[in-house]
N, C-alpha and C positions, 0 to 999 in steps of 0.2 A: 496409779502410784507412779511416784518420782524417782528415778535412780542415781545417785550421787556418787563420785570419787574425790577424796581426798588425796591432793599431789603436792611434790614439792619442787621448787621452778630453781635452776642452778643463782640464784641472786642472793647477794647476804639479806636474807630475809629471815628471821624467826620462825615466822610462822607458816601451817599448811595452807593449800586453798584447797576451795570447792568446785568441781564442775558437775554440768550435767551431761547425763549419757543417757541415750537409749536402752530399754530392755536387753535386745542383743548383745549390744558392746556393752553393759554392764555383766551379763553371762561369761563374755569372753575373756576380759581384762581380768590380768591378776597383778597380787602385791608384787612389783619388782622390774613392771614392764612402764615401758617408755610410751608417751601420749604427746601430740605436738597442742599445747595449749595456747589462745591469744590472751596476752596479758596487758594490761595499759590500755591505752589508745590503737596503737597500730602495731605491737610487736608480737612476733610469735616465739616461742620456747619451747625447749624440752623438757617436760615433766617427767616426773617419775610418780607410777601409783603406791601410796602408803598404806591406803583402807578404801573399802568399798562399805556403802551404807545408804538410807533412803530417807535423811534428815538434810532436810534444806537449810542454809546457812542464815541466818538470822541479818547478819549486817549488811548486806549485799546479794545482788541478785544474781544465780552462778549462771556463768557463762556455759555455753557446751564446747567439747571440745574439738579439733581441726581433723584431728586423724589418730587412729593407734599405729606407733611404728614397727612396733616388735609383734610376732607369733610367740615367741617363749620369756620367760621372764632373763632380764638380766642380769637383775641384782635379787639376792634372795631377802631370809627376813631376817636371818642371821647376822648379814653384813646393815642390814637397816638398822636392827638393836645397837650394833657395835656403833655407827656414823651418830645415832642419837647420844651413845654414852660420849662420844669426843665431843658433841658441842655440847654439851652439858658441863663434861669436865674441863674442857678447855675454854668455856665462855666463849662459844662463837655461834654462829647459828648453823642448822642442818644443812640451807642453800647453800653457805660455804664450804662444808664438808662434801658435800654431794658435789660441786665444782670441782673441788681438789681432787676428789678420789674417780670420777669417772673419765678415761681419756677424751680428749677434744673432740677426737673424731665421733664419739656417740655423742655429745652435746651438740646435736644440729641449732646451728644459728638461725634465725632469719635473716635473709639477705633481702634489702629494697629491691625491687622491679620496676624501671620505667617503663610503661604502656602507652606505645602510641593509641591514641583513639581520637582524632581532629573530630570539634563538633560542627565544622564548617570548614569552608576553603580558605586559604591567605594567601595571600600575596607574598613574593620574596621580599619586597621592601616592607613588609610589617617587621622584619627580624633584624635582631643585630646579628654581625659577623657570628658571633658562637653559637647563637641560637638555630642561624642557618646551617652550621657544620653538624647538630644535633638534628635538622630537619630532614637534613640530605641522607644520615646516617639511616631515621628512621625509616626511609624509605625501601631501603633493600633487609631492613630487617626490624620488625614494629616491636620488638621485645628488646632493651638493654641491661644491664646490670650498673650499679654505681660505679665500680673500678672500669667499665668500659667507655662509659660516658667522662670519666678521669682520663682515660689514655687517648680519646676521641682528641678533648680538648687542651691535652696536655698541658694540664692544672689540676693545683689540686681543691680548688677553691672552688666548687663545680653548680655549690646548692643557691646562690644569686639566681643561675643560667634556669634552673631547675624550677624555680619558683614562679621566675617568671613564664616559662612554657603551662605550669600547670594554672596559673592568673588568666592566660590564654586559653585556657579548655583544650590543650592541645595533646597533653599527655595524662594519665593517673598513675598512682603509686600503686603496688601492689605487695603485701610482705611475701614471699616464696621461701618456704624450710627449706632447706639444701640437706643431704645427706652427703658428708665427704667421706666416709669410709666406705673403700673400692676393695671390691677384694682383687689378689692378683690373678689372673689369670694367664695362663701358658697354654700356648698353642701346641698342638701333638698330631701325628699322623697317622694313618691306619691305610693299611692295602684295600683296594675297595672289593667286597664282597665277590665281584664277579671274577677274581682273580685268585681265588682264596685255595680252592680246589687245586691238588698237583699236577693235574692233568692240563690245566689251563697255563700252568707256568709256560711251557714251549710258546705257546700264542703271544704270552707276553712278551718272549724274549724277540720273539721278530718283531712284533710290532715298535720295538727298541732299536732291531740291531741296526738301525741308523745314527742314532744319536747315543755315542759312546758314555757321556757323562750320563745321561738318564739309566742307561743300563747298570754303571757303577755304584748309582745312589739305589737302585731297588737291591741289587746284589749286597749292598751293605744294611739295607733294612733287614733282608733276609737272614744276615750273619747276628745283627744285634737282635735278631727274636728268638735266634736260637739260643743265644746265649743269656737272657734275659723275658720272661712273657709280659714286664712291664710295659704300659705304653710308652712310646717312643716319642720324645719332646723333637720339633721340627727342628729345631738349635742345636741337639745334639746331633739328631742324621746328618745335619750340614756338616759338623764339624768332622764327625769321624767319614765321613766320604770326602770330605776337600772337595767342595764345591759351593756355585753361589746359590744365591734363593730362586735364582730365575730358573735355573734345573729343577728346584722342587716345585715351583710355580706352574712350570710346562707339566709335568706329570699331573697335577691337580688339575689343570684345563685339560687336558687328555683322559680323566678320568680314571685314571687309575691309581692315583693317592687319594684321599678325602681327609681334611685337616679340619681338627674341632680342639675346641679349648674348656680348658678345667681349671678352677677354682685351686690356688695351692698355697700352704705356709710359705711366709716369707723369711720365717727364720727356721732351720731344720738343721739340728745337728745330728752328723752319722751314727748308725746303729754300730755301735763294736764288741767287739767279745769281752765280756765284763772280765777286767783284773780283781785277783783275788787280794787282799790288803790283809798282808801279817804284823800285827801288833805285837809291840814288842813286852818283856816282861811288864815295866813301868806303865805303858797305856793301856796293856789290857786290866793291870792292878785300877786304874783311873777307870774304864771302861764298868768294869763291874761295879765298883763303886758309884756309878752314876748310877745305873740299872738299879741299884740296890736304893739309893736316894730318892729316885721317882715311887717306888712304892708309897714311901711317906710325905713327900714331898712333890707339887707339881711343877713348881721352878727349882733348878740345883744350878749353882755357880760353880763355872771348870775355872781353877785359876794354876793356867800352866803357865809356866816361864815360856819365852819366845824361843820355836824350835824343838818344842817339845813334841811335838804331833799332835797335835788337838784336831786339826782337820781328818786325821785317820779315824779319831775317835766317833766323829760325828758320822763320817761314811760309813759307819759300824752302827751307827744308832740309827740312822737312816734307814739303812739295808732291812731292820727288824720293823721300821714302823710300814717300809713299801709292802711287806709280806702281809699286814695286816688291812691292805689295799687301801690305805689313808695317804692324805696330801701331805705334802711335807712345805716349810717357810724356812728359807734358809736368807736372812736378813745381813747386809752387809753395810758399813756406812759409807763408804766411797765406791763410783761406776769403775775407779782403777781396779780395786781389788777383784771383781768380777770377771776380768779377765782371765788373770791366773786360775782363779776357782772353779770357773766354766770349763777349763782345761780339765782339771781334777776331777771334776766329777764326771764329764761327759764320758771322759776313759772308763769309769766305773758305771755309770747307769745309762749312757748315751742317748738316745733320742728321749729319754723319760725326763729331761732336763728342760725346763724354760727361763726364759730372763727378761726380767721386767724393770727397766727404768728407764730417765728421761733422754740418754741418748739416744736410744732406739726411735723410729718413727712411730709417726700417731698411726697408722695402720698395723705395723707392727705389735702395738701394746693392744692394741683393740684386736689382735688375733689370739695373742697370749691370754687377755681376759676369757674370751668365750671359751678357750682349751682348759681354764681352770674354770669357768663354771658350767661345763662339762662334763667334768671331771675328766678328762681326755687322759689318755695314757702318755701323750707327749708332753703333760703339765703336772705328771707327779710331786717333782721335786721342781719348786720354784726359787729361783737365785734374784733377790732383786735390793734396792734402796728402798730407803724409808717410805716410799709410796706403794711399795707392795703389799705391805699391810691391809689397803683398802680392794685388793682380789677379791672376785665371788668366790670363796672356799666352801664346799658344801661338805667335806670330810676331813678337816684338816686334824691330823692325830700331832703333831711334833713341831716346833719353833725351834730355830737354832739363832741365837742373835751374837755374829761375832763381833771380837772387837766392840763389846758392849759399852764401854768406858767412853767411847768416843762423842764428844760435841756435837757431831754431823748429825747422829741421829735426831735432834731436837731440830723441829722445823721452826726459823725465824719468821720469813714471811712469805708469800701472805698466810691468813687463816687456813684453815685451824694449825696454831702453833702448835704442834702436838710432837710427843716422844715418840719415835717409834719405840723403844723397846719397850718402854710402860705401857703404849697403845697396844704393841703385840701379846704382851703379858695379859691384857683384859680379853684381846681378840681367844687367846687359847684358850681361856678359862670358858667363853662362852660355846667352844668346841669341846670341852673335857680333853684336851690335849697338852702334853707336856711341853717344858720349856726349859731349855739349856741355853746360860747364859755363859760366854768363853770370853777370857782375857788374860793376858799378860800382867795385866795393871788394872784390876777392876775398878768403877769408879765408888767413892767413898759409901754412897749410900745402899749400892747391892753390897757390899764386902759387908755392911753394917747390917743389913738385913740377914745375911747370913750368920754373922755375929750373932744377931739377934733369935738365930733357929726359925725365921721366917724363911729363908729357903734353903735348901740340902748345901753342900760346902766339898768340891773335888779339888786336893789341889795334885799337882802335876809339877814333882820339883827337878825331874832330868831334862836332858836335851835327849830329842831323839839318837840312837845309835850313841849315845855317852857322850857326846860332844861337849866340849866344856864351852862355857861361858864365855863370851868374849876379854879380853883384859881390858881395863877402861884405864887410859893415862890421861890425868890432867896437867894442864898446860897455864900457867900464871900468865895471861898475855902482859900485864901491865909491868912484870918482872923481864919480860922478852923483850917491850920496849927498851925497858932501860939498858939491858946489856946489848942492844940493838939486832937480836936476833929474829926478826920479821923481816918478811919478804912481802910486801903487801898487806893482804889480809891472813898470810901462811906462816904457822912459825916454820925457824930451819928443822924444829923435829919431825912436825906433821908431814914436810917438803920430802926430809929424810927417807920418810917410811912410807910415803907414796911410790918413791922411785923404787924401793924396795920390793914393796909390791907388785907395780908394773914389772919389775925385771924377772918376778916369779912368773908372771904369766896371768896373775888373778885380778880381779876389779876390785874399784873402788867407789866409796859413794860421800858425797860432801853435801854438807844440809843446812842450809840456810833460810830460815823461815820468814822469809821476805822478797817478793819478786820485784822484778824492774831490776834497773842498774843501779840506782841511787834514789832513796826515800826523800832527799832534799837538793835542791838546786839553790846555792847562794850566791849573791853578789857580795865577795870581799871588799869594798867600796862601802855599800852604804848598809850591807846586812839584809837587804832584800829578799823576802822569799816567794816566788811564784806561789798563789793560793789559787782553789777552784772559787771561780765566780757564784757557783750555788752550795758548797757547801766549806766548812769551816775545817781544812784540812790545807796542806800543803800538797801541790802538785810530785806523783813520782815521775820521776826521769828515766825513759824507755830506750837505750841507746842505740836497739835494732832497730827501732822504727823511727827514730832520731825526734820523737816527741815527749811532751809533758802529760801525764794520765793523772784523773781521779780515779780512784778506785771504787768510789762510794755510786757516781752518778756516772759515768762514763764520758767526762767532757775532758774533751785533750785540745791542745796546741802547740805547734812546731815547737823545738828548742829555740830562747830567745838566744841571739848572737851576742846582745849586750842587755845591760841592764834596763826594766823597764821605767826604773824611777830615776836612774843616776846617769843613766848613757853609758856607764861604765863595759868593757868589753872581759874586765875579770872577775868572771864568775868560775864557782868549784861545786864539785860535788860533796854531800855531806852523807854518811851513812853508805850501807852497802847492800844490795839483794840480790837473785840467783842471776841477773846478765852479767853482774860485773864479777860475781864468783868465776863464771864460764868464760869470761876474755882472760881474768889472769889465767885463769888453768890449760887455756890455748897458748897463750904466751911461755907459761913455764913448760910445757909437754906441749911443742909444735906436732909432734910425729906420732899421736895418741889421739885415739879415737875420743871425741868429748859430747855429752848430749846434756839437755837441760830438762826437767821434767817440772812443771809449774801451770798455774789455770792458761798462762799465754802459749803453751806449747801443746795443749792436748786439747783445745777446744773442738778439734775435728771428730767425728762417729767412733773414725776408728784410730784417733792420735795414739790412746792409750798403748790399745792392742800393739802398734807397730813399735811405739819405744820400748815396753816392756819384751816383747819380743826380739828386737836387737838387742836387749843389754843379755836377754837369758842366754842368745844362741852366741854371746863374746863377740860381738859385733860393737860395740863401744864399751870402752875402756873405765872411763870416769863417769859417772852420772851425778849430774847437781839438781839439788831438787828442794821445794819445802815440804811442808808438811805430808805431802801426798805420798811421801817415800818411806813416810814410819808407820803404816799401818797393813801389815799382816803381808807384806810381798815377800817372796820367797827366791832367791838366786841362790846358786850353789854355789859361784866362784869370786863371792864379795867374802874379802875377808879386812878389809879395814874399812871404817868409817868415819867423818872427820864431823864434829861438831862444831863451825867456826864461831859462832857466839850464841854461849849458853844464856848471855845474861838480858837477851832482850824478853824473854818466855818468863825468867823471873820476876821482874819486875812491873807487870802488869797490872793496871788498878781494876781486880778482879778476885772475890773471896776464893775462887776456884784458881788462881793462877799457878800455887805453886803444886798444886794437885797435877794440872794437867802439864805441868812443865817436867813433873816427875814421869808423869806417864808415857809423853813425848820422846824424851830423853831414852828411855828403858825402850820404848818400840825401835826407835834411829837405832840404837845400840844393838838391838836382837837382829838386826839384817846383818851382822859380819859374822862370818863363822858357822854356818848353819849344817854343813856336812862336817867330812874328816880333815877339815883345815883349821887350826884354831883361827879366830877374828882377834881384832884388835881394835878400841875406840878412843878416837883420841877427842878430848873436850874442852876447846879453848874459851877461856871466862877470865874476868876481872876478878873474879870471888871466889876461888877454889875451897874456899873454906865454910862457905854456905851449905846451909843442913841439907838442901834439898841434893845439892851437889855430892854431897859427903853420901845421900844416902842412895844416891843414882850408884855411886860408884863400886858401894860393895851389896847393893842390890836389895837393898832392905826395905822393903814394903811395910812392913810390921811398923817401925818407928815413925815413918813417915804417916801411917794409918792414925798411931796414937796423936801423934804431933797435929794432927790436922783435925782431928773428932774434938780435942780439948780446946783449941780455937774455935772452932764452930757451935761449939756447944755454949763459950763464954759471949762470942759476937752474935748469937740467934742466929744461925745460920742451918740450913738442910743437914745432916737430915733430923734434926731437933725441931728446926721451924719449916712449914713450908711458904713458898717465896710466890706473890703473884705484885706483878711489877706494871704500871701503867703508864703509858708513852703517850704524852699531850704535842702535838703538832700543829703548827700553822705558820703562816706566809709575817705576820703581824707580832713581832717579839712583845710589845708589851702587853699584848691580847695572849698570848699562851700564858705569859708570866702571872697576869691576873686570874685567867681561867684555871690555870693549875693549882694557886693557892686557896680558892676557893672551894677546888674538891677536895684539896688536901684536909683543909679544915672541917669540913664537913665528913669525911671519911674518920679524920682524928676525934670527932666527937660521935659518929654512929660505932665504930670499932674499940673493942677493948683488948685490944693489941699492938704492939709498934709498929706506927707509920712515919717512913722517912722521907723525907723530902718537901716539896718540890725542889728536887736538882738538875741543874743544868749538865747532861753530861759529858763527858772530855771532848767529844765532837758533838756541838750544840746546833749546828746547824747542816741540813742535808736535804740536797735537792731544794735548795732556797726556802726549806722551813725549819722554824726554830722549833728546838724540842726541850721538854722539861718531864722527869721521869719520878714518879712518885712508888715508893717500894712498900709493901706492905708484909708483914713477917707472922705469919699464923703458927702458934705453938701447935702443935702435933695432937696434942689433946684435946682441942677445940674441934667442932663439928663444921668441915670444912663446906658440906652446900648451906649450912644458916648463914657462914661469913661471905660466902659467894653470891647470897640474894642480896646479903645489904651493900656489896659491892656495886651490882647491878642496878639496886633503887637508887643508891648515889650517882652512879652515873647517868641513869634519866632524867634524876631532879637537876642535874648539869645540863645535860643536852633539851632540856625545856627551856633553858634562860635563853631570850634571843640573842644575845651577845656573844655567848659564846657554842652557839649553835653548829658555827662553822669550825670550830676546832675537832680535829680529828683524836677520837681516843680508841689506842689498840689496847687488847689484854695482853698480856703472856703468862701462864699459870706453871709453876713450877722453872721459872725463867732460869734458864743456863746461859 
């Protein structure tokens, strides 16, 4: 009898592949284990076992696996079922989901190994200079990796040299699988058992009588051992005794101490005495309502105004779930938010909290993965960004999606282009877990679901401690310009309020949702604006680096001293970003501490933590930032928020623009006056009578909801229609234009529903590739799977045409 396994490989391939195993391997392997498999002519990939069977493949001869990597499954069957749903719903391949889901350190890649195996003797004259360099290297080391050869030859294009040596039969190529995850090993010390008895202590002191430092180290070891029975690390012992590593080495060489290593978790939160949370009356009412709602609904929406204390309600609910010995997933839209939340949750749950997001190193993420997989006590509560829905939960009981309205929950690139909120709801359903969606400004889709009785709805209308909502002041910029009451980008009213706030020792947040110094650099003589050579956008000027940068492809150039077209030196900036605001504020308030929070200042691993801690500890007086500031951060001493230009968000070409503008302004405003001090929000705008601005002023979510839903129904947008967006990209403008029309015509015939396009987006070329968009609007009453199958067939027909095969088509379901 033959034995086979079906596996998925981490490539954009829809199918699973069959490999042959022997009987022992067949019985040893389990679904969810990794195996190294040969794929293609010479590559080796980490595949994941999906099933075991005895049926040989019909279309090809099954290869044998190379090795079994795991002793236990690293992925469970519920997880695989969730991945299959993601691949099906978001119209991507299972291989793409697998690659996105598993930390890169667990996806072992084959690495080309060059092995020195000459078939005959060679003369030095037979080699070129570069071949001789490698020949010499092989004399001392018979095996080299590609990156080592690049280093030896000091050039990137090394393949002609390798090809030449292959032809001369001096080397052979092997593919070797490399395990990139390495546990963190920590050195510990213990006393030689020979000196462990009390009567041996005198002998030990005599041996050390001539070395005072060694004796100090031994005495410190006994002191630490008396305080705590846990093993003592070499580092701790050296720090406490204040001696050099040489002293410890001397004691090890005398066989007085023995050194050993243990694997240790990279991220550990201190265990603390749990702090009891006392809910206010309104919080308690909301908490009881959520518990009651969960009896009827699996999903409940908690609509609580900013500063109402939603986090305390989450913590109380998490407490109940942990008593049932279940796991909790706490989803956040931004990494920035995890900093404050981790501090709050570890105060309450100690080392039961684990964090999973992209700012953690690959090894740190692997450790969290294994903890969740083992249902460890150290990962009962997982806080994470959208990628944390892929973790191997086996006993999930509760999912919190905080700030559920945030567009950051939607993955844009690469595939799978999933929405973390919706995917988490499906994951919870598979585990029979409850979901709580929390927001001060819920997405229209979620609120509509609650309105339709699909979700439970609980509202929290009072701020914690009955703190008043901030007063919102509208400033008409065009009126202020007319009266000459503007100083740079600040109205005199806003500057006066900043002065008063700082005078009271309170803090200020200034919001401008555009990073860099200025989005446009323009020649005043000929009107030329420097453009990105690869994208159809103007380059953004960054004053701190003195360069122009494209925010789409990363292209940079030095700031020009004269116009590239007419050579005029009369160059000026148009528009403004966070850098320019920061510099203006520094000039206006030279004696105050000013900082900036945007993508440019938070690139480092701990950059968020440092900024947020400094602001929370009142080391910063004024914080200038983009929408990162709008997302659930909690600062006690902030009483003034200034929105410097509200109009950018209102006139964005997107059907969600008004909804997002309302959410963003309400969230930014919610940072002010969160404790006992009343806050103020100044909104500078050219259009103070715009409906959205007026609704923000009165905190009127209901009117915004009704108005936007009326428009969505009229113009066939979610939640009344589902959107599938097809994006076609190619370097040839004419080819992508023709191809997009061909596909549009086919879809229009096949689908009895609105198909829009093919349209050029506002930025129609990115990274030298021209873009066309086709938008399909699917009525809510039409079966989604049938429509998706028609779309797949159409794309398959499109890709079968030789002329259009090179056009890249990407699909985004529930486009955001």
